[in-house]
C-alpha positions as CSV (number, residue, x, y, z in Angstrom):
1,X,-57.1,-15.7,55.9
2,X,-56.3,-17.5,52.6
3,X,-58.1,-20.5,53.9
4,X,-61.2,-18.4,54.7
5,X,-61.1,-16.8,51.3
6,X,-60.7,-20.1,49.6
7,X,-63.8,-21.7,51.2
8,X,-66.0,-18.6,51.6
9,X,-65.5,-16.8,48.3
10,X,-67.3,-19.4,46.1
11,X,-70.3,-19.3,48.4
12,X,-70.3,-15.5,48.4
13,X,-69.8,-15.4,44.6
14,X,-72.7,-17.7,44.0
15,X,-74.9,-15.7,46.2
16,X,-73.9,-12.5,44.5
17,X,-74.6,-13.9,41.1
18,X,-78.0,-15.1,42.2
19,X,-78.9,-11.7,43.6
20,X,-77.7,-10.0,40.3
21,X,-79.9,-12.4,38.4
22,X,-82.9,-11.6,40.5
23,X,-82.3,-7.8,40.2
24,X,-82.2,-8.1,36.4
25,X,-85.0,-10.6,36.0
26,X,-87.9,-8.6,37.4
27,X,-87.4,-5.5,35.1
28,X,-86.9,-7.8,32.2
29,X,-90.2,-9.7,32.8
30,X,-92.1,-6.5,33.6
31,X,-90.7,-4.6,30.5
32,X,-91.4,-7.5,28.1
33,X,-94.8,-7.9,29.6
34,X,-95.7,-4.2,29.2
35,X,-97.7,-2.8,26.2
36,X,-97.5,-2.5,23.4
37,X,-95.9,-6.0,23.5
38,X,-98.6,-8.7,23.7
39,X,-97.2,-10.4,26.7
40,X,-99.3,-9.0,29.5
41,X,-99.6,-12.4,31.3
42,X,-96.0,-12.0,32.3
43,X,-97.0,-9.2,34.7
44,X,-98.6,-11.8,36.9
45,X,-95.2,-13.2,37.7
46,X,-92.9,-10.1,37.3
47,X,-92.4,-9.4,41.0
48,X,-91.5,-12.9,42.1
49,X,-87.7,-12.3,41.6
50,X,-87.9,-9.2,43.8
51,X,-89.8,-11.1,46.5
52,X,-87.1,-13.8,46.3
53,X,-84.4,-11.1,46.5
54,X,-85.7,-10.1,49.9
55,X,-84.7,-13.5,51.2
56,X,-81.3,-13.4,49.6
57,X,-80.2,-9.9,50.3
58,X,-79.0,-9.3,53.8
59,X,-77.3,-6.0,53.0
60,X,-78.1,-3.2,50.6
61,X,-81.7,-4.5,50.1
62,X,-83.2,-1.2,49.4
63,X,-80.6,-0.2,46.9
64,X,-80.9,-3.5,45.0
65,X,-84.6,-3.3,44.8
66,X,-84.4,0.3,43.8
67,X,-82.0,-0.5,40.9
68,X,-84.3,-3.2,39.7
69,X,-87.3,-0.9,39.7
70,X,-85.3,1.8,38.0
71,X,-84.4,-0.6,35.2
72,X,-88.1,-1.4,34.8
73,X,-89.0,2.3,34.6
74,X,-86.2,2.9,32.1
75,X,-87.2,-0.1,30.0
76,X,-90.8,1.1,29.7
77,X,-90.7,4.9,29.7
78,X,-87.3,5.8,28.3
79,X,-89.0,7.6,25.4
80,X,-89.9,10.5,27.7
81,X,-86.2,11.5,27.0
82,X,-87.2,12.6,23.5
83,X,-89.4,15.4,25.0
84,X,-87.2,16.4,28.0
85,X,-84.0,14.7,29.1
86,X,-84.1,16.5,32.5
87,X,-87.7,15.7,33.0
88,X,-87.1,12.1,32.1
89,X,-84.3,11.7,34.6
90,X,-86.3,13.2,37.4
91,X,-89.4,11.1,36.6
92,X,-87.4,7.9,36.4
93,X,-85.6,8.5,39.8
94,X,-88.7,9.7,41.6
95,X,-91.1,7.1,40.3
96,X,-88.7,4.3,41.1
97,X,-88.3,5.7,44.6
98,X,-92.0,5.7,45.1
99,X,-92.3,2.1,43.9
100,X,-89.6,1.1,46.4
101,X,-91.7,2.0,49.4
102,X,-94.1,-1.0,49.3
103,X,-91.1,-3.3,49.3
104,X,-89.5,-1.6,52.3
105,X,-92.8,-1.9,54.1
106,X,-93.1,-5.5,53.1
107,X,-89.7,-6.4,54.5
108,X,-90.5,-4.6,57.8
109,X,-93.9,-6.3,58.3
110,X,-92.6,-9.7,57.2
111,X,-89.7,-9.6,59.6
112,X,-92.1,-8.9,62.5
113,X,-95.2,-10.8,61.6
114,X,-94.4,-13.5,59.0
115,X,-94.6,-14.0,55.3
116,X,-98.4,-14.0,54.7
117,X,-98.9,-10.8,56.7
118,X,-95.9,-9.2,54.8
119,X,-97.3,-10.1,51.4
120,X,-100.8,-8.6,52.4
121,X,-99.0,-5.4,53.6
122,X,-97.1,-5.3,50.2
123,X,-100.3,-5.6,48.2
124,X,-102.1,-2.9,50.3
125,X,-99.2,-0.5,50.3
126,X,-98.7,-0.8,46.5
127,X,-102.4,-0.1,45.9
128,X,-102.2,2.9,48.2
129,X,-99.2,4.1,46.3
130,X,-101.0,3.9,43.0
131,X,-104.0,5.7,44.4
132,X,-101.8,8.5,45.6
133,X,-100.3,8.6,42.1
134,X,-103.8,9.2,40.7
135,X,-104.7,12.0,43.0
136,X,-101.7,14.2,44.2
137,X,-100.2,17.1,42.2
138,X,-97.2,15.0,41.1
139,X,-99.5,12.5,39.6
140,X,-97.8,10.0,37.2
141,X,-100.0,6.9,37.0
142,X,-98.5,5.8,33.6
143,X,-97.0,2.7,35.1
144,X,-99.9,1.8,37.4
145,X,-99.9,-2.0,37.0
146,X,-103.6,-2.2,35.8
147,X,-102.6,-0.2,32.7
148,X,-100.2,-3.0,31.7
149,X,-103.2,-5.3,30.8
150,X,-104.6,-2.8,28.2
151,X,-103.2,-4.9,25.3
152,X,-105.7,-7.7,26.3
153,X,-109.1,-6.1,26.7
154,X,-110.6,-9.6,26.2
155,X,-109.2,-10.6,29.6
156,X,-110.2,-7.5,31.7
157,X,-113.9,-6.8,30.9
158,X,-114.5,-6.8,34.6
159,X,-112.7,-3.4,34.7
160,X,-116.3,-2.0,34.5
161,X,-116.6,-3.0,38.1
162,X,-113.1,-2.4,39.4
163,X,-111.3,0.0,37.2
164,X,-107.5,-0.3,36.6
165,X,-106.8,-0.7,40.3
166,X,-108.7,-4.0,40.1
167,X,-106.1,-5.1,37.5
168,X,-103.3,-4.0,39.8
169,X,-104.9,-6.0,42.6
170,X,-105.1,-9.1,40.3
171,X,-101.4,-8.7,39.3
172,X,-100.2,-8.3,42.9
173,X,-102.3,-11.1,44.3
174,X,-101.2,-13.6,41.7
175,X,-97.5,-12.6,42.2
176,X,-97.9,-13.0,46.0
177,X,-99.7,-16.4,45.7
178,X,-97.2,-17.7,43.2
179,X,-94.3,-16.7,45.4
180,X,-96.0,-18.3,48.4
181,X,-96.5,-21.5,46.4
182,X,-92.8,-21.4,45.4
183,X,-91.8,-21.1,49.0
184,X,-94.2,-23.6,50.5
185,X,-95.2,-25.9,47.6
186,X,-98.4,-27.1,49.1
187,X,-101.2,-28.6,47.0
188,X,-103.6,-26.0,48.4
189,X,-101.4,-23.1,47.3
190,X,-101.1,-24.6,43.9
191,X,-104.9,-24.7,43.3
192,X,-105.5,-21.3,44.9
193,X,-102.8,-19.7,42.6
194,X,-104.2,-21.4,39.5
195,X,-107.8,-20.3,40.4
196,X,-106.6,-16.7,40.9
197,X,-105.2,-16.7,37.4
198,X,-108.1,-18.5,35.6
199,X,-111.2,-17.1,37.3
200,X,-110.9,-13.4,36.4
201,X,-110.2,-14.3,32.8
202,X,-113.1,-16.7,32.6
203,X,-115.4,-14.0,34.0
204,X,-114.1,-11.6,31.4
205,X,-114.8,-14.0,28.6
206,X,-118.4,-14.5,29.8
207,X,-118.9,-10.7,29.8
208,X,-117.3,-10.5,26.4
209,X,-119.8,-12.8,24.7
210,X,-122.8,-10.8,25.8
211,X,-123.6,-8.1,23.3
212,X,-124.0,-4.5,24.4
213,X,-127.2,-3.4,22.7
214,X,-127.8,0.4,22.1
215,X,-131.4,1.6,21.4
216,X,-130.4,4.8,19.8
217,X,-129.1,5.0,16.2
218,X,-125.3,5.6,15.7
219,X,-123.9,9.1,14.8
220,X,-121.0,10.1,12.5
221,X,-117.9,11.7,14.0
222,X,-115.3,13.2,11.6
223,X,-111.7,13.3,13.0
224,X,-109.0,15.6,11.5
225,X,-105.5,14.5,12.1
226,X,-103.4,17.4,10.6
227,X,-99.9,16.0,11.3
228,X,-98.2,19.2,12.2
229,X,-94.8,19.0,13.9
230,X,-95.6,19.8,17.6
231,X,-92.3,21.4,18.2
232,X,-92.9,23.8,15.2
233,X,-96.6,24.3,15.1
234,X,-96.6,27.5,17.2
235,X,-93.9,29.0,15.0
236,X,-94.0,27.6,11.4
237,X,-97.7,28.3,10.7
238,X,-100.0,31.3,11.4
239,X,-103.4,30.5,13.0
240,X,-105.3,31.5,9.9
241,X,-103.4,29.2,7.6
242,X,-103.8,26.4,10.0
243,X,-107.6,26.8,10.2
244,X,-107.8,26.9,6.4
245,X,-105.9,23.7,6.3
246,X,-108.2,22.1,8.8
247,X,-111.3,23.2,6.9
248,X,-109.8,21.8,3.7
249,X,-109.2,18.4,5.3
250,X,-112.7,18.4,7.0
251,X,-114.4,19.1,3.7
252,X,-113.4,15.7,2.4
253,X,-115.5,13.9,5.0
254,X,-118.1,16.2,6.6
255,X,-121.6,16.1,5.2
256,X,-125.2,16.8,6.4
257,X,-125.2,13.6,8.5
258,X,-122.1,14.5,10.5
259,X,-122.8,15.0,14.3
260,X,-119.3,16.0,15.5
261,X,-116.2,17.3,13.9
262,X,-113.0,16.9,16.0
263,X,-109.7,18.9,15.8
264,X,-106.8,17.8,18.1
265,X,-105.3,19.3,21.2
266,X,-104.2,23.0,20.6
267,X,-105.7,22.7,17.1
268,X,-106.6,26.3,17.2
269,X,-103.4,28.2,18.1
270,X,-104.7,31.7,18.2
271,X,-104.5,32.9,21.8
272,X,-108.0,34.1,22.8
273,X,-109.4,35.9,25.8
274,X,-112.4,33.8,26.8
275,X,-114.7,36.8,27.3
276,X,-114.2,37.7,23.6
277,X,-113.4,34.4,22.0
278,X,-116.1,34.8,19.4
279,X,-114.4,38.0,18.1
280,X,-111.1,36.1,17.3
281,X,-110.3,35.9,13.6
282,X,-110.0,32.2,13.3
283,X,-113.2,31.6,15.3
284,X,-115.1,33.9,13.0
285,X,-113.8,31.9,10.1
286,X,-115.0,28.7,11.6
287,X,-118.4,30.1,12.5
288,X,-118.9,31.2,8.9
289,X,-117.9,27.8,7.6
290,X,-120.1,26.0,10.0
291,X,-123.1,27.7,8.5
292,X,-122.8,25.3,5.6
293,X,-123.6,22.5,8.1
294,X,-126.3,23.6,10.5
295,X,-126.4,20.3,12.3
296,X,-122.6,20.1,12.8
297,X,-120.9,20.6,16.2
298,X,-117.1,21.3,16.3
299,X,-115.0,20.2,19.2
300,X,-111.4,21.4,19.1
301,X,-108.4,22.0,21.3
302,X,-107.4,25.6,21.8
303,X,-105.4,28.1,23.8
304,X,-107.4,30.5,26.0
305,X,-106.7,32.9,28.8
306,X,-108.9,34.7,31.4
307,X,-108.3,37.9,33.5
308,X,-108.8,38.2,37.3
309,X,-108.7,41.0,39.8
310,X,-106.1,40.8,42.6
311,X,-108.9,39.8,44.9
312,X,-109.9,36.6,43.1
313,X,-106.6,35.7,41.5
314,X,-105.5,32.0,41.4
315,X,-102.2,30.4,42.6
316,X,-101.3,29.9,38.8
317,X,-102.2,33.4,37.6
318,X,-99.6,35.7,36.1
319,X,-99.3,39.4,36.4
320,X,-100.3,41.5,33.4
321,X,-98.7,44.9,32.6
322,X,-102.2,46.4,33.2
323,X,-101.9,45.4,36.9
324,X,-104.5,42.6,36.5
325,X,-103.8,38.9,36.7
326,X,-104.6,36.2,34.1
327,X,-104.5,32.5,33.8
328,X,-103.5,30.6,30.6
329,X,-105.3,27.4,29.7
330,X,-104.9,24.4,27.5
331,X,-108.6,24.3,26.5
332,X,-111.1,22.5,24.4
333,X,-114.0,24.4,22.9
334,X,-117.3,23.5,21.5
335,X,-119.0,25.6,18.8
336,X,-121.6,25.5,16.0
337,X,-122.8,28.1,13.5
338,X,-123.7,30.5,16.3
339,X,-120.2,30.5,17.8
340,X,-118.5,29.0,20.9
341,X,-121.0,27.5,23.2
342,X,-118.7,26.4,26.0
343,X,-115.1,26.1,27.0
344,X,-113.4,23.3,29.0
345,X,-110.0,23.9,30.6
346,X,-107.6,21.0,31.1
347,X,-107.5,20.0,34.7
348,X,-105.1,17.0,34.9
349,X,-102.0,18.9,33.9
350,X,-98.6,17.2,33.2
351,X,-96.3,17.8,36.3
352,X,-93.3,19.9,35.4
353,X,-94.6,20.8,32.0
354,X,-98.1,22.3,32.4
355,X,-97.9,22.8,36.1
356,X,-95.2,23.0,38.8
357,X,-96.6,20.9,41.7
358,X,-97.8,22.7,44.8
359,X,-97.2,26.2,43.4
360,X,-98.2,27.9,46.7
361,X,-95.2,26.3,48.4
362,X,-92.8,26.0,45.5
363,X,-93.5,29.0,43.4
364,X,-89.8,29.6,42.8
365,X,-89.8,26.6,40.6
366,X,-91.9,28.2,38.0
367,X,-88.8,29.4,36.1
368,X,-87.8,25.7,35.6
369,X,-91.0,24.6,33.8
370,X,-90.3,22.6,30.7
371,X,-91.2,24.3,27.4
372,X,-92.6,22.0,24.8
373,X,-93.8,24.7,22.5
374,X,-96.6,27.2,23.0
375,X,-96.9,28.5,26.6
376,X,-94.8,27.2,29.4
377,X,-95.2,27.5,33.2
378,X,-98.2,26.5,35.3
379,X,-101.5,26.6,33.5
380,X,-104.9,27.3,35.0
381,X,-107.4,24.4,35.6
382,X,-111.1,23.9,35.3
383,X,-113.2,23.1,38.4
384,X,-115.9,21.2,36.6
385,X,-116.0,18.0,34.4
386,X,-117.8,19.9,31.6
387,X,-119.8,17.9,29.0
388,X,-120.1,19.3,25.5
389,X,-123.4,18.7,23.7
390,X,-124.3,18.5,20.1
391,X,-127.4,19.9,18.5
392,X,-129.2,16.7,19.1
393,X,-128.1,16.7,22.8
394,X,-125.5,14.0,22.6
395,X,-123.1,14.6,25.4
396,X,-119.3,14.2,24.9
397,X,-116.4,14.3,27.4
398,X,-113.8,16.7,25.9
399,X,-110.7,15.1,27.4
400,X,-107.3,16.6,26.7
401,X,-104.3,14.4,26.3
402,X,-102.9,13.3,29.7
403,X,-106.4,13.4,31.3
404,X,-107.3,10.1,29.6
405,X,-105.1,8.0,31.9
406,X,-107.1,9.0,35.0
407,X,-110.0,6.5,35.3
408,X,-112.1,8.1,38.0
409,X,-111.7,11.6,36.5
410,X,-112.9,10.4,33.2
411,X,-115.9,8.7,34.8
412,X,-116.9,12.0,36.4
413,X,-117.7,13.3,32.9
414,X,-119.8,10.2,32.2
415,X,-121.7,10.8,35.5
416,X,-122.3,14.4,34.4
417,X,-124.0,13.2,31.2
418,X,-121.3,12.2,28.6
419,X,-122.7,9.6,26.3
420,X,-119.3,9.2,24.5
421,X,-115.7,10.1,25.2
422,X,-113.5,12.3,23.0
423,X,-109.7,12.4,23.6
424,X,-108.0,15.4,21.9
425,X,-104.3,14.9,22.0
426,X,-100.9,15.5,20.5
427,X,-98.7,12.4,20.9
428,X,-95.8,13.6,18.7
429,X,-93.6,14.9,21.5
430,X,-92.0,11.5,22.0
431,X,-91.5,10.6,18.3
432,X,-92.2,7.1,16.9
433,X,-91.7,5.3,20.2
434,X,-93.9,3.1,22.5
435,X,-95.1,6.3,24.2
436,X,-98.0,7.1,21.8
437,X,-98.9,3.4,21.6
438,X,-99.2,3.3,25.4
439,X,-101.5,6.3,25.3
440,X,-103.7,4.8,22.7
441,X,-104.0,1.5,24.5
442,X,-104.8,3.1,27.8
443,X,-107.8,4.7,26.2
444,X,-109.4,1.3,25.7
445,X,-109.5,0.9,29.5
446,X,-111.7,4.0,29.7
447,X,-114.1,2.5,27.2
448,X,-114.4,-0.7,29.3
449,X,-114.7,1.1,32.6
450,X,-117.6,3.3,31.4
451,X,-119.0,1.3,28.5
452,X,-118.7,4.3,26.2
453,X,-117.3,4.6,22.7
454,X,-114.0,6.5,22.8
455,X,-112.8,8.6,19.8
456,X,-109.2,9.7,19.8
457,X,-108.3,12.7,17.7
458,X,-104.5,13.2,17.5
459,X,-102.3,15.8,15.8
460,X,-99.4,13.4,15.2
461,X,-100.2,10.1,16.9
462,X,-102.8,7.5,16.1
463,X,-106.5,8.6,15.8
464,X,-109.0,5.8,16.2
465,X,-112.3,4.7,17.7
466,X,-112.6,2.3,20.6
467,X,-115.8,0.4,21.2
468,X,-117.4,-0.3,24.5
469,X,-115.4,-3.5,25.0
470,X,-112.1,-1.9,24.4
471,X,-111.5,-3.0,20.8
472,X,-109.5,-0.5,18.8
473,X,-110.7,0.1,15.2
474,X,-110.0,2.4,12.3
475,X,-106.4,3.4,13.3
476,X,-104.7,6.1,11.2
477,X,-101.1,5.8,10.4
478,X,-98.3,7.4,12.4
479,X,-97.0,10.8,11.1
480,X,-99.4,11.1,8.3
481,X,-102.3,13.6,7.8
482,X,-105.6,11.9,7.8
483,X,-109.4,12.6,7.9
484,X,-111.6,9.8,8.8
485,X,-115.3,9.2,9.8
486,X,-116.3,7.0,12.8
487,X,-119.7,5.9,14.0
488,X,-120.5,6.3,17.7
489,X,-123.4,5.0,19.8
490,X,-124.9,7.3,22.4
491,X,-124.8,5.2,25.6
492,X,-126.9,6.0,28.7
493,X,-126.2,3.4,31.4
494,X,-123.7,3.9,34.2
495,X,-121.4,1.1,35.1
496,X,-120.5,0.2,38.7
497,X,-117.1,1.7,38.3
498,X,-118.6,4.9,36.8
499,X,-120.7,5.3,39.9
500,X,-118.2,4.4,42.6
501,X,-114.8,5.2,41.0
502,X,-111.5,4.1,42.6
503,X,-113.1,2.5,45.7
504,X,-110.3,-0.1,45.7
505,X,-107.7,2.7,46.1
506,X,-109.7,4.4,48.8
507,X,-110.0,1.2,50.7
508,X,-106.3,0.5,50.3
509,X,-105.3,3.9,51.5
510,X,-107.3,3.4,54.7
511,X,-106.0,-0.1,55.2
512,X,-102.4,1.1,54.7
513,X,-102.9,3.7,57.4
514,X,-104.2,1.0,59.8
515,X,-101.5,-1.5,59.0
516,X,-98.8,1.1,59.2
517,X,-99.9,2.1,62.6
518,X,-100.0,-1.5,63.7
519,X,-96.6,-2.2,62.3
520,X,-95.1,0.4,64.7
521,X,-97.5,0.0,67.6
522,X,-95.9,-3.2,68.9
523,X,-95.5,-6.8,68.0
524,X,-97.8,-8.1,70.7
525,X,-100.8,-6.0,69.8
526,X,-100.5,-6.8,66.1
527,X,-100.1,-10.5,66.7
528,X,-103.4,-10.6,68.5
529,X,-105.1,-8.9,65.6
530,X,-103.6,-10.9,62.8
531,X,-103.7,-14.3,64.6
């Protein structure tokens, strides 16, 4: 026994150290390559250690990969803890588990059908996983790989054709090719890998040098960043005082040439029944003030609710003491001197905070919704991508916070007539962390995908304007009140991505279904198809 230990332990120890290095190396590369750090090129190689780990780990492979992915999730989204420790833990564990599935699938397919087929299955399954994350009720696409390139808009101008899933595909393909080159080291693999890195960047630079010319004159948009503590805003100030404060700030920039005035998410804290919204005190105040500026259109976040009879109640409605039911909304409103013109209700709700997933099945979880100030529990949703129009008929997408990370959903507003994109948000929940910087950078992807100017109006984050090529300008400082004027162009053309959305994800989902069936259908059948 001593002889066996003497000669076998050094080999085992070396192997164990190598596996530990591989487990730690991937999350390190991916975390350092993630925004806001300017190292996005590292994402093209971040998964190679985990692909190498598959060769080294004979036992506990799933656990080792899971630990590595969990470390990456922690390294990039630890700041969610500041808003909700319980929600952060649940998110980290669940998201890491979902990311594990493509690696499990890769190992299975590789074992049966070889390395190249395994890598193809890994790419397809990861894309399908990200597409799922964009469309189910536990949607959390924050770490979708294509988002990680947001810090370099110069390299991803082709997102107007592919969206962020095109960026994910690029990252996965380069990782797979580089890994294959490391294993085989053939001259062909070398040039294919190099071309896969250089070609998309070259295409992007060619698009970048071509100016995007707008025929219509630019318009002024005034943004009010009030900087009210999000954890205290529903308690410390009364709605009337807040509106007076907003008006005072707006007066420093608004003039007769101002097209839009923006207040942030839940800027108007008076809870209003939608049928009588124009009778609310703060809305009457704003309507009177807007008479000074007949051409001005106000877009603001607000809190609204709507009543239903028992026959047409929704799955998220609550029972009122009168016997009726009502839904509560995180809304945005558009109004001018005549009053509120339209109301949009946030549709992409934050899981566990604004909506408990699959409420018809898990209604008992409502009592565990996280309260971040204001109204907790599942909110109601809008069924339409409503576009708000100014007096001169310029259409704006009135996005609310979390909605801005869903590319295809944002594009639905543009298809419905939005000439520009507004993001009303409150990024102060996480404190001065990478969280609000991520959110700001992701908005640049929406600008590229749709070739629309994006204006961010925040309560306590960073307000800014992002041009059609994803360049961020006019940033306001963190945790400081500010009022600033931006100029927007009213765009008309629809990009390929705007028209066709996440077609890469749809294709990947179908392909995954086919490959999954083939992977369990039998070795002989699959070999005939893949040969």
